[in-house]
N, C-alpha and C positions, 0 to 999 in steps of 0.2 A: 732159606727154604723152610726151615722149621717154623719161623714166624708166620709165614704164609699159611702153612698147614694148621697152625694154632688158631689163626684168625678164621680160617674156613670152618674148622671144627666148632669154635666158639659161635660163629655165625649160624651154623646149622642148629646147634643146641638152643641158642637164644631165639631163633625164628620159630623153631618147633614148639618151645615152651610158651612163647607169646601167643601163637595160634591156638594152643591148647587152653590157655588161661583166658584169652580175650573172648567175650561172648559174641555169638553170631557166626556166620559162615564166611570164610575168606577163601577165595580161590587161589590157585597157584600150586605148582608142583614143588619138587625138591629144590630146583634151582631158584625159584622165586622165594621159597622159605629161607634158603641160605643167604641170598642177597638181602632179604629183609632183615635177617639176623645180623649180618655184617654192618649194614647201615644203622641198625638199631644199636649195635655195639659202639659205633662211632658217635651217635647222638647221645646214648646213655653215658659214655665216657666223658663227653664234653659237658653234659649236665652235671655228672658226678664231680667233675673237676671244678666247675664254676660254683655249684651250690653246696657241695659236701666236702670238697677237698680230696675226694677219691678219684680213682681213674681205672680204666680198663687196662690192666697190665699183663694179662695172660689168661690162662685157663684156671681161674680160681673162683670161689663162691662170690666174692664181691664183684668181680668182672662179669660173671654170668647174670647176677641180679641187675646190675646197671644195664647190661646189654638187653635183657628181657624187657625192662622198663622202657628203654629207647625203642625197641621193636614194637611194643604195645602202643607207644605214642605214634609211631609211624603208621600202624594199622588204623588207629583212630583218624589220623589226618587223611589217609588214603580214602577211608569211608566218607569223610566229610566232603572231599573234593570230587569223588565219583558220584555221590548222590546229588550234588548240586548241579552236575552237568546235565 
């Protein structure tokens, strides 16, 4: 149960930071932000493992940075796909 709460907290922090840093206006409320952050943590963790040898391991600075980068990548891809439609 603690792992789930850690991932939810990490997801919320990462999603909020990514939306704050990424230029432009992104919609979505707290649930969308948390989901974006959790998915971003997964993407960032995977990229960190493949490219840098790091991983999202919990609520620490490295994990937050990787999660925010992953969330920003997802925001970018979401924008690309929604503008093309």
